[in-house]
C-alpha positions in Angstrom: 67.8 133.6 41.0 69.0 134.1 37.9 67.3 133.6 34.6 69.4 132.4 31.5 68.3 134.1 28.3 69.6 133.2 24.7 69.2 135.9 22.2 69.1 134.9 18.7 70.5 137.1 15.5 73.0 139.4 17.2 75.5 139.2 20.0 74.5 140.6 23.7 73.6 144.4 23.7 72.4 145.1 20.3 68.4 144.1 20.7 66.2 147.4 19.0 64.3 149.6 20.9 61.2 147.7 19.1 62.8 144.4 20.1 63.7 145.7 24.3 59.8 146.7 24.1 59.0 143.5 23.2 61.3 141.2 25.6 61.0 143.6 28.3 59.8 141.6 30.7 59.8 137.8 30.9 57.6 136.5 28.3 55.2 133.5 29.3 55.7 129.7 28.1 53.9 129.8 24.9 56.1 132.4 24.4 59.4 131.4 25.4 59.0 128.3 22.6 61.5 128.6 19.7 59.5 128.6 16.5 60.4 125.4 14.6 62.0 126.8 11.8 64.5 128.5 14.0 65.6 125.9 15.7 66.0 124.4 12.1 67.4 127.0 10.3 70.9 127.7 12.2 72.3 129.6 9.3 69.7 132.2 10.2 70.8 133.3 13.4 74.0 133.6 15.6 73.1 132.8 19.6 74.6 134.0 22.4 74.1 133.5 25.7 73.1 136.3 28.0 72.7 136.0 31.9 70.5 138.4 33.5 68.9 139.0 36.7 65.1 137.8 37.0 63.4 141.0 37.0 60.4 142.4 35.2 62.0 145.4 34.4 62.2 147.2 31.0 65.9 146.5 29.9 66.1 150.0 29.0 66.5 150.9 32.5 67.9 147.5 34.0 71.2 147.8 34.9 73.3 144.4 34.8 73.5 142.0 37.6 74.6 143.3 40.7 73.8 146.8 39.1 71.1 149.3 40.7 68.3 149.8 37.9 68.7 152.8 36.2 65.7 154.9 35.3 65.7 155.6 39.3 66.2 158.8 40.9 70.2 159.3 41.5 71.0 158.6 45.5 72.7 162.2 46.4 71.3 162.2 49.3 69.1 165.0 48.3 65.0 165.0 47.9 64.4 162.7 44.3 63.2 165.6 42.7 66.1 167.8 44.0 68.6 165.4 43.2 67.2 164.7 40.0 67.0 168.6 38.9 70.7 168.9 40.3 72.1 166.4 38.1 70.2 167.8 34.9 71.6 171.0 35.6 74.8 169.8 36.2 75.8 167.9 33.2 74.0 170.6 30.8 76.2 173.1 32.3 78.9 171.0 31.7 77.8 170.8 28.0 77.1 174.0 27.8 81.1 174.8 28.9 82.6 172.5 26.5 80.8 173.9 23.9 82.4 177.4 24.5 85.5 175.7 23.7 84.5 175.7 20.1 83.9 179.1 19.7 86.4 181.0 22.7 88.3 182.2 19.9 86.1 183.4 16.8 86.1 187.2 18.1 89.9 187.5 17.8 90.2 185.0 14.9 91.2 188.1 12.6 94.0 189.0 15.3 95.8 185.5 15.2 98.1 186.1 13.1 99.8 188.9 14.9 98.9 187.8 18.2 100.6 184.6 17.3 103.5 186.2 15.5 102.5 183.7 12.6 100.9 183.7 8.9 97.2 183.5 8.6 97.3 179.6 7.3 99.2 178.9 10.4 96.9 180.9 12.8 93.8 179.1 11.6 95.3 175.6 13.0 94.0 177.5 16.4 90.7 176.6 15.7 91.7 173.6 13.1 93.1 171.6 16.3 90.0 172.0 18.4 87.6 171.1 15.5 90.0 167.8 14.6 90.6 166.5 18.1 86.7 167.1 19.1 85.5 164.8 16.5 88.3 161.9 17.3 87.6 162.2 21.2 83.6 161.7 21.1 83.4 157.9 19.3 86.4 157.2 21.7 85.5 158.8 24.9 81.9 157.3 24.6 83.2 154.0 24.0 85.2 154.7 27.4 83.0 155.8 29.3 80.5 152.7 28.7 83.0 149.9 29.3 84.8 152.4 32.7 82.2 154.5 33.8 80.9 157.3 32.4 81.1 159.5 35.4 84.5 158.9 35.5 85.2 159.2 32.1 83.2 162.5 32.1 85.3 164.3 34.9 88.8 163.4 32.1 87.1 165.2 29.5 86.3 168.2 31.5 89.6 168.1 32.9 91.0 168.5 29.3 89.4 171.8 29.6 91.3 172.9 32.2 94.7 171.7 31.5 94.2 172.9 27.8 93.2 176.2 28.8 96.1 176.4 30.9 98.8 175.3 28.7 97.3 177.6 26.0 97.5 180.8 28.5 100.3 181.0 29.1 102.3 181.8 25.7 102.1 183.3 22.8 104.1 181.0 20.7 102.1 179.1 18.2 102.8 175.3 19.1 101.6 175.3 23.0 98.8 177.5 21.7 97.7 174.7 18.8 98.6 172.2 21.7 96.4 173.5 24.2 93.4 174.2 21.2 93.8 170.0 21.1 93.8 169.0 24.3 90.4 171.4 24.7 88.6 169.4 22.0 88.6 166.3 23.8 86.0 167.7 26.3 83.5 167.2 23.7 83.5 163.9 24.6 81.3 165.2 27.5 78.2 165.5 25.2 77.5 161.9 24.7 79.0 160.9 28.1 76.3 163.3 30.0 73.7 161.6 27.4 74.2 158.5 28.5 74.8 159.2 32.2 70.9 160.9 32.2 69.6 157.6 30.5 71.0 155.2 33.2 70.2 157.9 36.0 66.8 159.8 35.7 63.5 158.8 35.7 61.4 158.0 32.5 59.2 161.2 33.0 62.2 163.4 33.4 64.6 162.0 30.8 62.8 163.3 27.9 63.2 167.2 28.4 67.2 166.4 30.0 68.1 164.8 27.0 66.8 167.4 24.8 68.3 170.0 27.0 71.7 168.1 26.7 71.9 167.3 23.2 71.3 171.2 22.8 73.7 172.2 25.6 76.3 172.2 21.8 74.1 175.2 20.4 73.9 176.7 23.5 77.1 177.3 25.0 78.6 178.2 21.5 76.0 180.9 20.9 76.3 182.7 24.9 79.5 181.8 25.0 80.3 184.2 21.8 79.2 187.4 23.1 81.1 186.8 26.9 84.1 186.0 24.6 83.9 189.2 22.3 83.6 191.4 25.6 86.4 189.7 27.4 88.4 190.5 23.8 87.4 193.7 23.8 88.3 194.7 27.4 91.1 192.3 28.7 94.1 190.5 27.1 93.4 187.7 24.7 95.2 185.5 27.1 91.9 186.0 29.4 89.4 184.4 27.4 92.0 180.8 27.8 91.9 181.5 32.2 88.3 181.9 32.4 88.0 178.9 30.5 89.8 177.2 32.8 88.1 178.5 35.6 84.6 177.6 34.1 86.1 174.3 33.6 87.2 173.8 37.0 83.9 174.7 38.5 82.3 172.1 36.2 84.6 169.4 37.5 84.0 170.3 40.6 79.6 170.2 40.2 80.4 167.0 38.6 82.3 165.1 41.1 79.6 166.1 44.1 76.4 166.1 42.1 76.2 163.0 39.9 76.5 159.6 40.3 78.1 156.9 39.0 76.5 154.6 36.4 76.1 151.5 37.5 75.3 150.3 33.2 78.6 148.6 32.4 79.3 147.1 28.7 81.6 144.0 29.0 84.8 143.6 26.8 88.0 145.2 26.1 89.2 148.6 24.7 89.8 148.2 21.1 93.3 150.1 21.3 94.0 149.0 17.8 90.3 150.3 16.5 91.1 153.4 18.4 94.5 154.0 16.4 92.6 153.2 12.8 89.6 155.4 13.3 91.8 158.4 15.0 94.0 158.2 11.2 91.4 157.7 9.0 89.2 160.6 10.4 92.1 163.1 11.0 93.6 162.2 7.3 89.8 163.0 6.1 88.9 165.9 8.1 92.4 167.6 7.8 92.1 168.3 3.8 88.5 169.2 4.5 89.2 172.3 7.3 92.1 172.6 4.8 91.3 172.7 1.3 90.5 175.9 1.1 94.1 177.1 1.5 95.7 174.2 0.0 93.8 173.9 -3.2 91.0 171.4 -3.5 93.1 169.8 -6.5 96.4 170.0 -4.6 97.8 167.0 -4.7 98.4 167.2 -0.8 94.6 167.7 -0.3 93.6 164.9 -2.8 96.2 162.4 -1.3 95.7 162.3 2.0 92.0 162.3 1.6 92.2 159.4 -0.7 94.3 157.5 2.3 92.0 158.6 5.1 89.3 156.5 2.8 91.4 154.0 2.5 92.1 153.6 6.4 88.5 154.0 7.0 87.5 150.8 4.6 90.0 148.7 6.0 89.3 149.4 9.6 85.5 149.4 8.9 86.3 145.1 7.8 88.2 144.9 10.5 85.7 146.0 13.0 83.0 143.7 11.7 85.6 140.9 12.9 86.4 141.8 16.0 84.4 140.6 19.1 84.7 143.7 21.2 85.2 146.5 18.9 85.1 150.5 19.3 82.2 151.6 17.2 79.7 147.8 16.7 79.3 149.3 13.2 76.2 146.7 12.9 74.7 148.8 15.5 75.4 151.6 13.4 74.0 150.5 10.2 70.4 150.1 11.5 68.2 152.2 9.7 67.0 154.2 12.4 71.0 154.9 13.6 72.1 155.5 10.4 69.3 157.6 8.8 69.5 159.8 12.7 73.8 160.2 12.2 73.2 161.3 8.2 70.6 164.1 9.0 72.6 165.1 11.3 75.7 165.5 9.2 73.1 167.9 7.6 72.1 169.7 10.5 75.8 170.5 11.5 75.8 171.7 8.0 73.0 173.8 8.2 74.2 175.0 12.3 78.0 176.4 11.3 75.9 178.5 8.3 74.5 180.8 10.5 77.7 180.7 12.8 79.8 182.2 9.8 77.7 184.5 7.8 75.6 186.3 10.5 78.8 187.6 12.6 80.5 189.0 9.3 77.5 190.8 8.4 77.4 192.6 11.6 80.5 193.3 11.3 81.2 194.9 8.3 81.0 198.7 7.9 77.9 200.1 6.7 80.1 201.9 3.8 80.1 198.6 1.9 76.5 199.2 1.5 75.2 195.6 3.2 77.3 195.5 6.3 75.5 196.2 9.8 78.9 198.4 11.3 78.3 196.5 14.5 81.6 196.0 17.0 82.2 192.2 18.5 80.1 192.5 21.8 77.1 193.9 19.7 77.5 191.0 16.9 77.9 188.5 19.8 74.8 189.6 21.4 72.6 189.8 18.3 73.5 186.2 17.5 72.7 184.8 21.3 68.9 184.9 20.8 70.1 181.6 19.2 71.3 179.7 22.3 68.2 181.3 24.1 65.8 180.2 22.1 67.6 176.1 21.6 66.8 176.4 25.5 63.7 177.6 25.8 62.5 175.0 22.9 63.9 172.0 24.6 60.9 171.0 27.0 58.8 171.8 24.3 61.2 169.2 22.0 60.7 167.0 24.4 56.7 167.3 25.4 56.7 166.6 21.1 58.5 164.0 21.0 56.8 162.2 23.7 53.5 162.7 22.0 53.8 162.2 18.2 57.8 160.7 18.5 61.2 161.8 18.1 61.0 161.7 14.1 58.1 163.8 14.4 60.5 166.6 16.7 63.5 166.2 14.1 61.6 166.9 11.0 59.5 169.9 12.6 62.9 171.2 13.6 64.3 171.1 10.6 61.4 172.6 8.3 61.8 175.7 11.0 65.5 176.0 10.5 64.8 175.9 6.6 62.2 178.4 7.4 64.3 180.5 9.0 67.2 180.5 6.5 64.7 181.4 3.7 63.2 184.3 6.0 67.1 185.2 5.5 67.2 186.0 2.5 65.0 189.3 2.9 65.8 189.8 6.4 69.5 191.0 6.7 69.1 194.8 5.9 69.0 195.4 10.2 70.2 194.6 13.5 66.7 193.3 14.9 66.5 191.3 11.4 69.6 189.2 12.5 68.3 188.8 15.5 65.1 187.6 14.5 66.2 184.7 12.1 68.8 184.1 14.8 66.0 182.9 17.3 64.3 180.9 15.0 66.9 179.0 13.3 67.7 178.5 17.1 64.4 177.2 17.9 64.9 174.8 14.5 68.2 173.7 15.8 67.1 173.2 19.7 64.1 170.7 18.3 66.0 169.0 16.2 69.3 168.2 18.1 66.7 167.4 20.9 65.1 164.7 19.0 68.7 163.1 17.8 69.7 161.1 21.4 66.1 160.1 22.1 66.0 158.3 18.3 70.1 157.1 19.0 68.9 155.8 22.2 65.6 154.3 20.8 67.8 151.9 18.9 71.1 150.8 20.9 71.5 148.8 24.4 72.0 151.1 27.2 75.8 149.1 27.4 76.4 151.2 23.9 74.7 154.4 24.9 77.9 156.3 25.1 79.8 155.2 21.8 76.4 155.7 20.1 76.1 159.2 20.7 79.6 159.4 20.6 79.1 158.7 16.8 76.3 160.9 16.9 78.3 163.8 17.9 80.7 162.8 15.7 78.6 163.2 13.1 77.3 166.8 13.7 81.3 167.6 13.9 81.8 165.9 10.6 78.6 168.3 9.1 80.3 171.5 10.7 84.0 170.7 8.9 82.0 169.8 5.4 79.8 173.3 6.2 83.2 175.5 7.2 85.3 174.4 4.1 82.2 174.3 1.2 80.9 177.8 2.6 84.7 179.2 3.7 84.8 178.5 -0.2 82.1 180.0 -1.4 82.7 183.0 0.5 86.4 183.3 -0.5 85.0 183.7 -4.3 82.5 185.9 -3.8 84.4 189.2 -2.2 84.6 192.8 -3.0 87.2 195.2 -2.9 87.1 197.6 0.7 89.6 199.6 2.7 92.5 197.7 1.1 90.9 194.1 1.8 88.8 191.3 0.0 85.6 191.0 2.1 82.3 188.9 1.3 79.9 190.6 -0.6 76.1 190.0 0.0 76.1 187.0 -3.3 78.4 185.2 -1.0 76.0 185.4 2.2 73.1 184.4 0.3 74.6 181.7 -1.8 76.0 180.2 1.8 72.3 180.7 3.5 71.1 178.9 0.5 73.5 175.7 0.3 72.3 175.4 4.5 68.5 175.4 3.5 69.5 172.5 0.4 71.5 170.9 3.1 68.3 170.8 5.9 65.8 169.8 3.1 68.0 166.5 2.4 68.0 166.2 6.5 63.7 166.3 5.9 64.0 163.9 3.2 66.2 161.2 5.1 64.2 161.9 8.1 60.7 161.1 6.6 62.5 157.4 6.1 63.0 156.8 9.2 61.1 154.2 11.1 57.8 155.6 13.0 57.7 155.6 16.9 55.9 152.8 18.6 53.7 153.6 21.1 54.3 151.9 24.6 51.1 153.2 26.0 47.5 152.9 24.1 45.3 155.9 22.8 43.5 155.1 26.5 46.5 156.4 28.6 47.0 153.1 29.9 50.3 151.2 30.0 49.8 147.1 28.0 49.4 144.9 30.4 52.7 142.6 30.8 52.4 138.8 30.6 52.3 137.0 33.5 55.8 135.9 34.5 57.1 132.5 34.6 58.3 131.0 37.5 60.8 132.6 39.0 63.3 129.1 38.9 62.2 128.5 35.4 65.0 129.1 32.2 63.4 131.6 29.6 64.5 130.8 26.3 64.1 133.9 23.6 64.5 133.5 20.1 64.7 137.0 18.5 64.1 136.5 14.8 67.0 137.2 12.4 67.3 140.3 11.2 
């Protein structure tokens, strides 16, 4: 039996988390009567008819008509607890594999010009290509997953790890390596898709910790992959880095294909091809001068012109997207306070996260003869930074508990305060390996708390059918933060150098300024997070859930009027 809902104020699937809390169960007849003012003021709202199955389930966990309800144990042919645990482990492993692609070449970045027989400026394209393609891929793959299946598009994303790695592994020619790295970047779409799959498949009591782990996998993979990549680079050919990445991708692909059920939650509509082209062109035009501005020159006409063109393209893209019925990114949803502030906070976290990845390895590897370098090998440097990834994994369950008890806003702010404290402590703790390891663990714990809160905040404000695209945009914001950090801190380090061994190397002043910038960015993030709406408690202090209103007869249509935003 179907019940017809007429939702006012926005198109289907755009209700906020609080809206879904209010309308998650069928209201009594009195609540279904629209206010007289609502009936006489058509200009204040837009009415859209939505057909849903008659159910008392929370819409956050209710699939569309004909679909199995989300929020239940996945049907893997295994015991329920084991099935959920396997799904979480497999998706988290996929996230870690994808994140490893970001740091894969860091151990050999100084040798890339010789390895690729090119100049330093050209060799950096092997890093830039992955960053740019990953930034573009996350919202696009998220939207495709919402429309055509999150598991299906997760497999496509992981498949690009295998293909891109093999393309880059078979040659030392710059063009092929850059092409392979660009293909690898599309794997970043697996992060928001994995978050969406967890939301659609896991029971409520396991969802919080699972989302925390999946979101943190970006940092975990980067931190843990660094020492492994350093070991391979020291003892084998650099091509082996790509072959190992391809093997990891193949294993992850097989695990996802076997252990992860396809989500039955689907968005309705068509894929916005024109919007995809516009967003891709705009992002590339903006991010390219940001990442290459240090080499081109920040006042170079190419840098300024390309950046201006990118801004114009994105503005025009936004105007067109607002007029479409099925946009690539729902900008009205993105403009909601909770979504907007969460995305802005994600940029500041991305800036601070990259600072540690840029400063600490260089500090550890510089010779002791400089007076401040710690003289460690690539492998030891990687192992010293690895506590960051371990700390992120360990605090993920804690972040979920804090979010459940006090709200994800609290977990986000607490995480950023820990990051700021870690960077503040680093100003006086850069004189020994153990000090750098301690700061890495402290900052990693903060990043784990903050990253874990981001998907919870996003999912609490968007419809399940938009979870992939919404988390894709949030992941994009982290990538933008990383790009800005790379350009800004790279410029700072390039301008604060000393002459040593026939080359210019960053000095301690540059390191301190970089960490100070990271501290300032995270302070801005705390300020933004302070304006996030407070969490609404679905359960009373007594621990008993609020009693839902008695349902109306099954054959009675229900008309729900949502207030205009």
